[in-house]
N, C-alpha and C positions, 0 to 999 in steps of 0.2 A: 574494153576498159583501157582508157588512155591515161597515162601519167602526165600531169601538168608540170611544166617547168616551175620550180619553186626555190625559194631561199628559206632558211630557218626562220627568219623574222616574219616571212609571209605566213607560214604555217602557224606560228605563235599568235599572230594577229587574228587569223581565221578562228583559232580555238578560243581566243578571248571573246570574239564576237558571238560565236555559236554555243560555247560551253562556258557561260559565266561562272559556273561553280568551280572552274579551274582558276585558282588564285595563286598557287604555289609556283613562283618563277623558276625554281630549280627543276621542278617536275615538267613544266612547260618547255624549258630549254632542252631537257632530256628527250621529251617526245619530239620536239621540232627537229632535233638532230637525226632521229632515226625514222620518223614517219615519212610517208609519201602522200601526195595529193592527187586524187584520181577524178576523172570525169567520164561519164557514160553518155555518149551521144545518142545511143539507142538502147532499148530494153536489153539487158544482158544479165545472165546468171553470174554472180560473183563468188558464190559458195554453193556447191551442190552436195547432195546427200552422199556420204562416203568420202568426201574430200577432207584433207587435213589443211584447214585454211592457212594461207600464208599471211594474209592481212586481216585485221579486225577493223571494221568500218566505224568511224565517227561521222555521222551524217551531217553535212553542212548545207546541202541544197537538195530539193527533190524528196524522194522517198525510196525505201527499199522494202520490198514485199517478202514476208517470211511465210513459208508454207511447209507442209509435211506431205509425204507421198507413201503409198502402200506398195506392196510387192507386185501388184498388178499394174502399176503406173498411175493409179488414181491419185489425185492431189486435193488437198484441202487448205484453204487460206486460213492463216492464223492471225496475223496483224501486220501493220505497216510500221516501219521505223521512220521518224521524221527528223528534221534538223535538231541537233542538241541531244540525240539519242544514239545508243549503240546496241549491238545484238548480244544479249546476255548468254544466249545459247552458244554462240560462236566463242565468246569469252570462256565459257565453261569447258568446251571441248578442247580449247587450246591449253587451258590451265592443267587439265588432267590427261592431255595428249591422247585424245580419242577422235575418231572421224566424226564429221558433222552428221547430225540427225535431222537437219532442216535444210531447206533450199532458200537461198537469199537472192532475189532478183532486183537489180536496180532499174528503176523506171528511167525512160529517156530524159536526159537533162540532169540526172542526179550527180552530185559531187560529194565526195567524202575524203576524209583524212584516214589513210590506212596505217594501222599500227602493226609493226612486225611481231608475230607471235612469240619469238624468242625473247623479247624484252619484257613481256608481261610479268613473269615471276619476279624479276628484279624490281619493277615498279611497285608490285604488291608489297614487297619487303621494305622498300625505301620511302614510300610516300603514303601517309595516312589519307591524304585527299583522294588518291587513286583507289585505295581500298574502299573508302566511303562511296565513291562514285560507282564502283563495281557492285557493291551491295544494293545501292539504290536502283541500279539497272536491273539486277535480279528481281527486285521487288516489283518494279514496273512491268516487267515481262510476265511475272507470275500472275499479276492482276489481269494482264491482257489474255493470258491463257484461260483463266477462270471465266472471263467474259465470253471467250470463244466457246468454252464448254457449255456455259449457260445458254448461249444463243442456239447451239446445236440441240440442246436438251429441251428448251422451253419456248423458243421462238418458231413461228411458222416460217416456211421457206420464203414467202414473199417479203417478210420482214428482214430476213437475213440478206436477201437480194438487195433490198433498199439500202441496208447498212453497208454492204460491199460496194455498191455504186457510189455511195457518199464517200467512203474511204478512198476510192479510186479518184474521185473528183478532187478531193483534198490533196492527194498525193501528186496528181498531175497539174494541179493549179488551174483546172479548166472544167467547166460544166459539161463540155462535150468530150466524151470518153471514147477513145478508139479501142474497141474490144469486140470479139466475136461472142455469139451466144454459146458456142462450144467452150470457149475459154471460161466464161462465167460459170457454166455448168461444171466444169472440172474443178474450179476453185470452191464451189459449194457442194461438191460431191453429189451432183444430181445428173439428170440427163438433159441434153440440148433441147429436146422437145418440151420438157416441163418448163425450162427457163424461158424458151421462146414464148410459150403460152402466158407465163407470168408477165413478161415484158409487154406483150400486147395488151394485157389487162391494165397494166400501169399506164400505157399510152392512151388507152380508151378513157381513163379517168383524169387525164391531163398531167400525170406525174413526169412522164418522159416523152421524148420524140425519137423515133427509131429511123435510122437510115442504114445503108450498107456498112456493116462492121463498126457502127457508131451508135452510141446512146447519149442523147443530150438530156440532162436533168433540167426539168422545168419547175418542179415544185416538190421539195422534200421538207 
């Protein structure tokens, strides 16, 4: 995670462009003074399970993948954060000072404005606009989690695989996704053999084209 050289006015302009709900100049000035702008040239974990996050991301480019893990190291994909969004779960653990219960991984090329955790309580008290944004973020992530639960409970694995590939394509801005079958299996809490078989079935009916560590979406 590389910090980008910035000026307060630069961060303020970035937030204007990507977070149009922010209209309070005093709040934007306060954020711009204390925030930092980060770029991820490669896939990188920015918050891991058990961490006390130092920065809360406001995504401005690319995507951040949010997932959960069990005690045995198994992982399940929850949702992506896209430009104009933040991680409500990270906000929550910062506000009540507890370790993170999720893993946040920035895709290659992702940029975000990092907000220092120490400033969140003050902004919650001082700015109604920030309180509203936080509540709306909680609501969006709650709906994301309900959709994930519904998918696990009611969708077949091939449908969940298609949805995951679609999400990855959107996140990476490319129909050709660099990912291993093992990685897809981990995120869907399945086995590599099952995922490989489903991918071959999708290839057979013309939905994807497979190559080494790559899946190209042809028709979803």
